[in-house]
Backbone as CSV, one residue per row, in Angstrom:
resi,resn,N_x,N_y,N_z,CA_x,CA_y,CA_z,C_x,C_y,C_z
1,UNK,-2.788,12.402,-51.259,-2.896,12.326,-49.700,-1.945,11.177,-49.229
2,UNK,-1.368,11.472,-48.065,-0.469,10.202,-47.137,-1.660,9.303,-47.091
3,UNK,-0.911,7.960,-47.117,-1.723,6.584,-46.780,-1.511,6.322,-45.624
4,UNK,-2.477,5.884,-44.802,-2.914,5.264,-43.342,-1.885,3.806,-43.451
5,UNK,-1.082,3.946,-42.568,0.437,2.779,-42.158,-0.219,2.046,-40.991
6,UNK,-0.498,0.851,-41.122,-0.750,-0.096,-39.966,0.442,-0.075,-39.189
7,UNK,0.335,-0.103,-37.999,1.853,0.081,-37.263,1.231,-1.172,-36.275
8,UNK,0.343,-1.609,-35.690,0.207,-2.748,-34.985,-1.042,-3.219,-35.206
9,UNK,-1.222,-4.573,-34.309,-2.388,-5.059,-34.258,-2.486,-6.098,-32.996
10,UNK,-3.965,-6.362,-32.085,-3.743,-6.678,-31.079,-5.041,-7.376,-30.401
11,UNK,-5.335,-8.622,-30.572,-6.634,-8.953,-30.116,-7.338,-8.710,-28.610
12,UNK,-8.258,-8.421,-28.662,-9.458,-8.039,-27.567,-9.675,-9.069,-26.787
13,UNK,-9.302,-9.434,-25.396,-9.514,-10.363,-24.690,-10.727,-11.078,-24.665
14,UNK,-11.092,-12.100,-24.505,-12.600,-12.260,-24.388,-13.587,-12.781,-25.925
15,UNK,-12.511,-12.830,-27.171,-13.412,-12.819,-28.391,-13.967,-11.554,-28.686
16,UNK,-13.050,-10.553,-28.447,-13.687,-8.990,-28.772,-13.106,-8.337,-29.898
17,UNK,-12.734,-9.177,-30.915,-12.216,-8.525,-31.995,-10.777,-8.337,-32.081
18,UNK,-10.523,-7.880,-33.062,-8.913,-7.213,-33.764,-9.060,-5.728,-33.377
19,UNK,-8.177,-5.080,-32.096,-7.675,-3.526,-32.742,-6.668,-3.344,-33.318
20,UNK,-6.982,-2.475,-34.426,-5.578,-2.109,-35.452,-5.344,-0.698,-35.239
21,UNK,-3.691,-0.432,-34.849,-3.387,1.149,-34.715,-2.659,1.585,-35.979
22,UNK,-3.346,2.526,-36.575,-2.735,3.079,-37.808,-1.991,4.598,-37.755
23,UNK,-1.179,4.915,-38.457,-0.813,6.304,-38.592,-0.816,6.923,-39.816
24,UNK,-1.126,8.409,-39.883,-0.760,9.010,-41.279,0.100,10.207,-40.825
25,UNK,1.090,10.336,-40.986,1.680,11.875,-40.632,1.435,11.592,-39.159
26,UNK,1.122,12.711,-38.332,1.393,13.068,-36.946,-0.259,12.436,-36.625
27,UNK,-0.991,12.032,-37.459,-2.090,11.491,-37.009,-2.176,9.894,-36.698
28,UNK,-3.298,9.600,-35.773,-3.117,8.265,-35.474,-4.521,7.674,-35.460
29,UNK,-5.269,6.538,-35.374,-6.449,6.292,-35.344,-6.310,4.556,-34.661
30,UNK,-7.367,4.393,-33.855,-7.350,2.962,-33.612,-8.936,2.732,-33.966
31,UNK,-8.722,1.403,-34.861,-9.654,0.959,-35.788,-10.085,-0.729,-34.978
32,UNK,-11.467,-1.136,-34.763,-11.584,-2.170,-34.628,-12.165,-2.650,-35.755
33,UNK,-11.251,-3.943,-36.199,-11.510,-4.478,-37.307,-13.106,-4.938,-37.911
34,UNK,-13.440,-4.567,-39.011,-14.587,-4.951,-39.510,-15.760,-4.326,-38.794
35,UNK,-15.304,-3.070,-37.762,-16.203,-2.293,-37.084,-15.712,-1.055,-37.380
36,UNK,-14.736,-0.853,-38.360,-14.492,1.201,-38.277,-13.535,1.422,-37.182
37,UNK,-13.585,2.605,-37.341,-12.794,3.543,-36.293,-13.620,3.436,-34.954
38,UNK,-12.702,3.731,-33.859,-12.917,3.533,-32.436,-12.601,4.975,-32.163
39,UNK,-11.362,5.439,-32.282,-11.015,6.766,-31.868,-10.086,7.223,-32.621
40,UNK,-9.715,8.599,-32.851,-8.818,9.179,-33.606,-8.116,10.321,-32.777
41,UNK,-6.950,10.823,-33.160,-6.317,11.588,-32.171,-6.543,13.031,-33.175
42,UNK,-7.265,13.005,-33.877,-7.711,14.476,-34.450,-9.262,14.738,-33.449
43,UNK,-9.931,13.718,-32.970,-11.033,14.319,-32.260,-10.877,13.742,-30.998
44,UNK,-10.927,14.459,-30.186,-10.752,13.942,-28.642,-11.636,15.240,-27.630
45,UNK,-12.148,15.916,-27.571,-12.794,17.000,-26.994,-13.569,16.579,-25.751
46,UNK,-14.512,15.825,-26.274,-15.516,14.646,-25.271,-14.670,14.009,-24.366
47,UNK,-13.893,13.605,-24.790,-13.014,12.500,-23.646,-12.295,13.448,-22.630
48,UNK,-11.591,14.429,-23.114,-11.253,15.704,-22.642,-12.356,16.626,-21.354
49,UNK,-13.594,16.639,-22.026,-14.733,17.304,-21.080,-14.748,16.184,-19.921
50,UNK,-14.638,14.993,-20.337,-15.625,14.088,-19.402,-14.479,13.900,-18.103
51,UNK,-12.787,14.346,-18.521,-12.482,14.004,-17.197,-12.363,15.596,-16.512
52,UNK,-12.271,16.455,-17.397,-12.423,18.022,-16.754,-13.448,18.183,-15.836
53,UNK,-14.545,17.794,-16.406,-16.051,17.868,-15.472,-15.847,17.129,-14.576
54,UNK,-15.437,16.018,-14.341,-15.682,15.000,-13.012,-14.440,15.874,-12.044
55,UNK,-13.120,16.214,-12.709,-12.275,16.776,-11.544,-13.258,17.935,-11.162
56,UNK,-14.040,18.779,-11.538,-14.504,19.800,-11.401,-15.521,19.531,-10.150
57,UNK,-16.107,18.149,-9.965,-16.940,17.564,-9.237,-16.445,17.234,-8.061
58,UNK,-15.479,17.272,-7.857,-14.649,16.259,-6.586,-14.560,17.427,-5.373
59,UNK,-14.763,17.194,-4.314,-14.662,18.087,-3.106,-13.335,17.928,-2.556
60,UNK,-12.318,16.888,-2.719,-10.757,16.821,-2.189,-9.750,17.443,-2.826
61,UNK,-8.544,17.476,-2.131,-7.568,17.987,-3.069,-6.606,16.790,-3.316
62,UNK,-6.793,15.649,-2.758,-6.062,14.038,-2.557,-7.160,12.951,-3.173
63,UNK,-7.554,13.427,-4.409,-9.029,12.245,-5.078,-8.326,11.113,-5.498
64,UNK,-9.014,10.090,-5.291,-8.210,8.818,-6.053,-9.299,8.503,-7.052
65,UNK,-8.825,8.596,-8.087,-9.908,8.038,-9.341,-9.598,6.654,-9.998
66,UNK,-10.544,6.178,-10.456,-10.187,5.073,-11.404,-10.847,5.481,-12.783
67,UNK,-9.920,5.060,-13.964,-10.140,5.187,-15.282,-10.170,3.944,-15.797
68,UNK,-11.573,3.723,-16.304,-11.683,2.509,-17.213,-11.466,2.898,-18.787
69,UNK,-10.477,2.170,-19.463,-10.025,2.542,-20.664,-9.081,3.749,-20.911
70,UNK,-7.932,3.178,-21.417,-6.722,3.986,-21.772,-7.191,5.115,-22.840
71,UNK,-7.362,4.624,-23.872,-7.723,4.701,-25.318,-6.558,5.450,-26.050
72,UNK,-6.195,6.707,-26.209,-5.663,7.277,-26.551,-4.695,8.226,-25.702
73,UNK,-5.072,8.273,-24.397,-4.640,8.773,-23.210,-5.254,10.442,-22.876
74,UNK,-5.884,10.514,-23.906,-6.557,11.900,-23.844,-7.235,12.176,-22.484
75,UNK,-8.122,11.199,-21.839,-8.922,11.282,-20.668,-7.920,11.516,-19.772
76,UNK,-6.952,10.244,-19.501,-5.864,10.573,-18.518,-5.313,11.886,-18.492
77,UNK,-4.652,12.251,-19.824,-4.201,13.580,-19.731,-4.772,14.816,-19.251
78,UNK,-6.183,15.026,-19.072,-7.141,15.878,-18.779,-7.067,15.587,-17.002
79,UNK,-7.313,14.443,-16.932,-7.559,14.192,-15.408,-6.237,14.800,-14.430
80,UNK,-4.950,14.610,-15.110,-4.186,15.097,-14.598,-3.575,16.511,-14.481
81,UNK,-4.547,16.829,-15.745,-4.350,18.500,-15.602,-5.226,19.040,-14.523
82,UNK,-6.270,18.578,-14.113,-7.449,19.112,-13.545,-7.697,18.725,-11.992
83,UNK,-6.808,17.313,-11.617,-7.151,16.816,-10.107,-6.385,17.044,-9.361
84,UNK,-5.326,17.747,-9.774,-4.294,18.285,-8.414,-2.907,17.549,-8.367
85,UNK,-2.029,17.916,-7.790,-0.778,17.277,-7.441,-0.742,16.076,-6.544
86,UNK,-2.163,16.220,-5.726,-1.934,14.823,-4.791,-2.838,13.835,-5.449
87,UNK,-3.473,14.003,-6.566,-4.204,12.763,-6.945,-3.524,11.151,-7.243
88,UNK,-4.380,10.380,-7.075,-3.772,9.253,-7.622,-4.929,8.900,-8.112
89,UNK,-3.864,7.841,-9.563,-5.207,7.568,-10.581,-4.452,6.262,-11.095
90,UNK,-5.488,5.351,-10.950,-5.524,4.276,-11.419,-6.088,4.146,-13.037
91,UNK,-5.404,3.338,-13.729,-6.071,3.424,-15.080,-6.111,1.943,-15.109
92,UNK,-7.387,1.445,-15.880,-7.589,0.076,-15.986,-7.691,0.018,-17.565
93,UNK,-7.001,-1.061,-18.316,-7.006,-1.087,-19.430,-6.770,-2.722,-20.018
94,UNK,-7.946,-2.990,-20.489,-8.254,-4.395,-21.051,-7.332,-4.988,-21.999
95,UNK,-6.753,-3.997,-22.827,-6.065,-4.577,-23.935,-4.071,-4.449,-23.707
96,UNK,-3.801,-5.058,-23.460,-2.053,-4.767,-22.851,-1.780,-3.937,-24.162
97,UNK,-1.593,-4.492,-25.533,-1.193,-3.319,-26.370,-1.347,-2.121,-26.871
98,UNK,-2.615,-1.686,-25.780,-3.029,-0.323,-26.041,-1.969,0.476,-25.020
99,UNK,-1.675,-0.366,-23.764,-0.589,0.320,-22.860,0.279,0.578,-23.585
100,UNK,1.084,-0.672,-24.294,2.402,-0.604,-24.908,2.471,0.535,-25.731
101,UNK,1.145,0.707,-26.825,1.116,1.786,-27.226,1.575,3.257,-27.076
102,UNK,0.800,3.667,-25.799,0.668,4.720,-25.301,1.794,4.923,-24.465
103,UNK,2.704,3.955,-24.260,4.142,4.319,-24.039,5.237,4.254,-25.152
104,UNK,4.632,3.877,-26.544,5.142,4.043,-27.617,4.910,5.239,-28.627
105,UNK,4.823,4.994,-29.758,4.411,6.157,-30.691,3.029,6.917,-30.219
106,UNK,2.065,5.916,-29.640,0.786,7.002,-29.748,0.965,8.167,-28.540
107,UNK,1.835,7.909,-27.628,1.951,8.392,-26.468,2.321,10.042,-26.535
108,UNK,2.612,10.269,-27.970,2.818,11.753,-28.093,1.555,12.742,-28.054
109,UNK,0.540,12.015,-28.546,-0.378,12.375,-28.568,-1.372,13.748,-27.536
110,UNK,-0.672,12.566,-26.406,-1.332,13.175,-25.190,-0.660,13.951,-24.244
111,UNK,0.770,13.392,-25.123,1.906,14.139,-23.867,2.188,13.051,-22.995
112,UNK,2.294,11.700,-23.129,2.895,10.860,-22.703,2.529,10.615,-21.163
113,UNK,0.910,10.892,-20.853,0.824,10.660,-19.009,1.045,9.782,-18.486
114,UNK,1.177,8.512,-19.174,1.933,7.329,-18.332,3.050,7.453,-17.568
115,UNK,3.761,8.465,-17.955,4.686,9.002,-17.325,4.540,9.718,-16.103
116,UNK,3.827,10.084,-15.697,3.024,10.884,-14.441,3.116,10.036,-13.408
117,UNK,3.871,10.332,-12.226,4.114,9.254,-11.124,2.950,9.390,-10.341
118,UNK,1.805,10.533,-10.700,0.213,9.731,-10.108,-0.572,8.948,-10.909
119,UNK,0.288,8.094,-11.639,-0.322,7.198,-12.106,-0.238,5.709,-11.966
120,UNK,-0.883,5.088,-11.975,-0.790,3.518,-12.236,-1.344,2.714,-12.902
121,UNK,-0.937,1.542,-13.509,-1.733,1.120,-14.990,-1.957,-0.437,-14.141
122,UNK,-3.588,-0.707,-14.512,-3.575,-2.099,-14.273,-4.246,-2.573,-15.645
123,UNK,-3.572,-3.485,-16.057,-3.919,-4.272,-17.207,-4.839,-5.617,-16.927
124,UNK,-6.128,-5.472,-17.277,-7.062,-5.888,-17.321,-8.400,-5.300,-17.234
125,UNK,-9.704,-6.158,-16.720,-11.047,-5.460,-16.893,-11.078,-4.812,-15.423
126,UNK,-11.577,-3.415,-16.027,-12.039,-2.530,-15.016,-12.825,-2.599,-13.788
127,UNK,-13.609,-3.786,-13.936,-14.517,-4.860,-13.120,-13.651,-5.133,-11.935
128,UNK,-12.722,-5.675,-12.212,-11.408,-6.007,-11.350,-11.097,-4.977,-9.891
129,UNK,-11.189,-4.148,-10.686,-10.482,-2.636,-9.998,-11.595,-2.470,-8.851
130,UNK,-13.101,-2.392,-9.815,-14.114,-1.890,-9.279,-14.504,-2.546,-7.880
131,UNK,-14.494,-3.915,-7.966,-14.815,-4.989,-6.683,-13.802,-4.989,-5.731
132,UNK,-12.834,-4.632,-6.071,-11.541,-4.936,-5.091,-11.873,-3.890,-3.601
133,UNK,-12.571,-3.001,-3.590,-12.569,-2.220,-2.462,-14.009,-1.001,-2.600
134,UNK,-14.386,-1.234,-1.278,-15.542,-0.473,-0.669,-15.410,1.088,-0.420
135,UNK,-15.981,2.078,-1.153,-15.860,3.060,-0.461,-14.370,3.756,-0.848
136,UNK,-13.640,3.320,-2.001,-12.533,3.762,-2.131,-12.182,4.904,-3.030
137,UNK,-12.978,4.933,-3.955,-12.633,6.041,-5.007,-13.380,7.216,-4.703
138,UNK,-12.989,8.451,-5.361,-13.322,9.273,-5.073,-14.197,9.554,-6.877
139,UNK,-13.953,9.119,-7.873,-14.287,9.104,-9.090,-13.974,8.081,-9.962
140,UNK,-15.040,7.569,-10.495,-14.779,6.621,-11.438,-15.179,6.766,-12.538
141,UNK,-14.171,7.113,-13.803,-14.373,7.354,-15.040,-14.383,6.281,-16.066
142,UNK,-15.359,6.310,-16.962,-15.220,4.946,-17.786,-15.722,5.518,-19.114
143,UNK,-14.806,5.287,-20.329,-14.985,5.414,-21.452,-14.181,4.367,-22.109
144,UNK,-15.275,2.904,-22.056,-14.715,1.542,-22.573,-15.321,1.215,-23.433
145,UNK,-16.286,2.073,-23.979,-16.927,1.545,-25.167,-17.971,2.608,-25.531
146,UNK,-18.912,2.369,-26.782,-19.558,3.473,-27.172,-20.498,3.930,-26.643
147,UNK,-20.813,3.569,-25.570,-21.707,3.728,-24.148,-22.798,2.766,-23.765
148,UNK,-23.512,3.162,-23.073,-24.119,1.665,-22.081,-25.067,1.268,-23.522
149,UNK,-25.178,1.651,-24.286,-26.548,1.037,-25.315,-25.701,0.905,-26.740
150,UNK,-24.525,0.962,-26.483,-23.867,0.879,-27.658,-22.563,0.300,-27.803
151,UNK,-22.642,-1.264,-27.475,-21.753,-2.032,-27.033,-21.135,-2.506,-28.241
152,UNK,-19.890,-2.090,-27.944,-19.048,-3.377,-29.022,-18.446,-4.530,-27.954
153,UNK,-18.128,-4.438,-26.977,-17.771,-5.497,-26.367,-18.599,-6.282,-25.055
154,UNK,-19.375,-7.171,-25.185,-20.375,-7.853,-24.887,-20.081,-7.849,-23.147
155,UNK,-18.819,-7.896,-22.806,-18.548,-8.119,-21.072,-18.933,-6.732,-20.619
156,UNK,-18.673,-5.461,-21.249,-19.335,-4.066,-20.608,-20.947,-4.445,-20.266
157,UNK,-21.625,-5.403,-20.740,-23.125,-5.379,-20.208,-23.082,-5.078,-18.592
158,UNK,-22.120,-6.383,-18.190,-22.350,-5.844,-16.440,-22.009,-4.153,-16.147
159,UNK,-21.066,-4.047,-17.006,-20.832,-2.681,-16.201,-21.885,-1.731,-16.106
160,UNK,-22.449,-1.452,-16.968,-24.035,-0.485,-17.276,-25.045,-1.449,-16.750
161,UNK,-25.208,-2.493,-16.350,-26.296,-2.969,-15.870,-26.531,-2.975,-14.490
162,UNK,-27.516,-3.148,-13.760,-27.844,-2.771,-12.410,-26.341,-3.687,-11.512
163,UNK,-26.057,-4.430,-11.698,-25.079,-5.471,-10.987,-23.750,-4.462,-10.815
164,UNK,-23.512,-3.965,-12.236,-22.167,-2.965,-12.456,-22.337,-2.048,-11.319
165,UNK,-23.371,-1.231,-11.921,-23.738,-0.163,-11.091,-23.969,-0.154,-9.523
166,UNK,-24.398,-0.920,-8.933,-24.467,-1.376,-7.653,-23.017,-1.113,-6.975
167,UNK,-22.120,-2.080,-7.813,-20.851,-2.471,-7.371,-19.805,-0.918,-7.168
168,UNK,-20.092,-0.044,-8.394,-19.442,0.979,-8.568,-20.063,2.136,-7.726
169,UNK,-21.633,1.968,-7.229,-21.691,2.790,-6.259,-21.222,2.323,-4.834
170,UNK,-21.024,0.997,-4.485,-19.931,0.741,-3.381,-18.543,0.996,-3.409
171,UNK,-18.070,1.161,-4.371,-16.776,1.592,-4.615,-16.545,2.920,-4.599
172,UNK,-17.770,4.016,-4.737,-17.134,5.113,-4.395,-17.271,5.464,-3.051
173,UNK,-16.555,6.490,-2.818,-16.751,7.156,-1.357,-18.047,8.035,-1.191
174,UNK,-18.614,8.189,-0.085,-20.235,9.269,-0.376,-19.523,10.476,-0.727
175,UNK,-20.010,10.799,-1.739,-20.184,12.131,-2.409,-19.372,11.837,-3.761
176,UNK,-18.910,10.638,-3.981,-18.288,10.305,-5.451,-18.685,10.151,-6.395
177,UNK,-18.320,10.458,-7.509,-18.746,10.826,-8.646,-18.552,9.229,-10.022
178,UNK,-19.523,9.019,-10.569,-19.236,7.960,-11.559,-19.728,8.788,-12.517
179,UNK,-18.784,8.992,-13.763,-18.664,9.591,-14.969,-18.694,8.826,-15.869
180,UNK,-19.535,8.498,-17.199,-19.477,8.011,-18.087,-19.559,8.426,-19.347
181,UNK,-18.987,8.249,-20.762,-18.999,8.666,-21.633,-19.602,7.783,-22.649
182,UNK,-20.623,8.587,-23.589,-21.191,7.902,-24.676,-21.368,8.476,-25.824
183,UNK,-21.331,7.346,-27.090,-21.582,8.296,-28.124,-23.242,8.888,-28.737
184,UNK,-23.760,8.104,-27.842,-25.318,8.548,-28.004,-26.141,8.748,-27.067
185,UNK,-27.445,8.992,-26.864,-28.306,9.026,-25.676,-28.568,7.728,-25.421
186,UNK,-29.232,7.405,-23.892,-29.600,6.421,-23.645,-30.227,6.508,-22.128
187,UNK,-31.811,6.876,-22.599,-32.439,7.157,-21.551,-32.562,6.047,-20.538
188,UNK,-32.933,4.697,-20.864,-32.636,3.568,-19.610,-31.841,3.701,-18.835
189,UNK,-30.751,3.971,-19.670,-29.484,3.902,-18.383,-29.482,5.063,-17.409
190,UNK,-29.724,6.512,-17.633,-29.967,7.461,-16.476,-31.449,6.712,-15.674
191,UNK,-32.541,5.973,-15.681,-33.441,5.568,-15.085,-32.558,4.519,-14.422
192,UNK,-31.392,3.874,-14.748,-30.875,2.501,-14.146,-30.109,3.095,-12.950
193,UNK,-29.441,4.265,-13.636,-28.473,5.380,-12.416,-29.350,5.753,-11.252
194,UNK,-30.528,6.357,-11.315,-31.528,6.797,-10.514,-31.966,5.797,-9.543
195,UNK,-31.871,4.526,-10.244,-32.894,3.297,-9.627,-31.827,2.739,-8.167
196,UNK,-30.320,2.751,-8.839,-29.226,2.304,-7.854,-29.271,3.429,-6.397
197,UNK,-29.435,4.388,-6.954,-29.363,5.798,-5.941,-28.143,6.683,-5.872
198,UNK,-28.090,7.115,-7.167,-27.065,8.312,-7.815,-28.174,9.416,-8.211
199,UNK,-27.842,10.641,-7.954,-28.132,11.903,-7.944,-27.428,12.110,-9.603
200,UNK,-28.146,12.222,-10.456,-27.807,12.014,-12.337,-27.717,13.283,-12.705
201,UNK,-26.628,13.602,-13.208,-26.511,14.948,-14.522,-26.200,14.162,-15.439
202,UNK,-26.805,14.760,-16.622,-26.387,14.576,-17.950,-25.948,15.747,-18.751
203,UNK,-24.995,15.755,-19.651,-24.324,16.377,-20.259,-24.144,16.344,-22.038
204,UNK,-24.710,17.152,-22.604,-24.320,17.172,-23.900,-23.220,17.811,-24.192
205,UNK,-21.975,17.260,-24.953,-20.723,17.591,-25.285,-20.278,17.627,-26.899
206,UNK,-19.795,18.324,-27.360,-19.293,18.531,-28.817,-18.084,17.417,-29.192
207,UNK,-18.041,16.731,-29.760,-16.413,15.740,-29.975,-15.569,16.900,-30.167
208,UNK,-15.260,17.721,-30.720,-14.079,18.271,-31.124,-14.391,20.108,-30.686
209,UNK,-14.526,20.033,-29.553,-14.048,21.486,-29.505,-15.889,21.960,-29.217
210,UNK,-16.264,22.908,-30.629,-17.709,23.394,-30.511,-18.218,22.938,-31.780
211,UNK,-17.169,21.692,-32.482,-17.917,21.086,-33.461,-18.179,19.882,-33.322
212,UNK,-18.375,19.043,-34.459,-18.129,17.712,-34.397,-19.668,17.147,-33.895
213,UNK,-19.653,15.797,-33.765,-20.626,14.933,-32.952,-20.870,15.371,-31.360
214,UNK,-22.330,15.251,-31.321,-22.538,15.507,-29.976,-22.551,13.872,-29.055
215,UNK,-21.642,13.931,-28.263,-21.675,13.190,-27.166,-22.440,13.129,-25.670
216,UNK,-22.933,12.303,-25.000,-23.325,12.416,-23.671,-22.365,11.817,-23.088
217,UNK,-22.385,12.762,-21.928,-21.704,12.343,-20.554,-22.554,12.700,-19.129
218,UNK,-22.447,11.402,-18.305,-23.525,11.455,-17.066,-22.186,11.663,-16.102
219,UNK,-22.767,12.180,-15.163,-22.243,12.597,-13.699,-23.069,12.167,-12.815
220,UNK,-22.956,10.867,-12.136,-23.874,10.284,-11.155,-23.071,10.246,-10.053
221,UNK,-23.613,11.103,-8.808,-22.894,11.390,-7.593,-23.557,10.471,-6.606
222,UNK,-23.060,9.311,-5.544,-23.449,8.817,-4.700,-23.481,9.643,-3.306
223,UNK,-24.887,9.476,-2.996,-25.420,10.395,-1.967,-25.178,9.559,-0.748
224,UNK,-25.490,8.119,-0.474,-25.612,7.634,0.719,-25.882,5.915,0.318
225,UNK,-26.813,5.427,1.082,-26.580,4.020,0.925,-27.598,3.335,-0.404
226,UNK,-27.253,2.123,-0.853,-27.916,1.783,-1.895,-29.015,1.668,-1.995
227,UNK,-29.760,1.736,-3.079,-31.369,1.401,-3.121,-31.769,0.116,-3.262
228,UNK,-30.730,-0.493,-4.097,-31.023,-1.799,-4.447,-29.535,-2.630,-3.795
229,UNK,-30.217,-4.212,-3.778,-28.588,-4.570,-3.725,-28.343,-5.453,-4.873
230,UNK,-27.310,-6.168,-5.128,-26.539,-6.731,-6.331,-27.521,-7.655,-6.619
């Protein structure tokens, strides 16, 4: 069997460890040193479902989307395929090297979505984009970790806690959708979403088509004013 080759590595800001990009033939893998594989180019069905189902819930032909976490580009590519030609998508990626990888050898996996003129990239914490504008986005799509209860990066606690959820509620337009990917169930997260004022839908999808692990997607719609304050 062809061995894996380490192409590059990068430090995650804020003592988040080291990301490592590997290639074996036409397969790619991103690993967190000492923690194992985070994502693979072979398995991306649930990431695509996250974007597709988000776009299907939007009621505008000119949506503004914020995607937290670039990864291997599959979520972004699916959003571009389903959100329409007038969409504007901002991708926030914490690790600059991940952006470089997607512009380089990794880009072939998802068809180089960063080259699409509808896309703008912000290198930094997605929280910075969330807090910049009130009622600006039609959708916020988060795929920045293993999920609300399976964090690998401690700073993501803010995103999934009450302060972060209130901030995202405020950043969404009325009727806007917060979409969150998770590797597993997190009942307390659904309760937090409802407490903030979201209408919550929880969907189970498979990691690869109709096969593989079962992942959880949350689609939380903003209906009105916050029920709680940050």
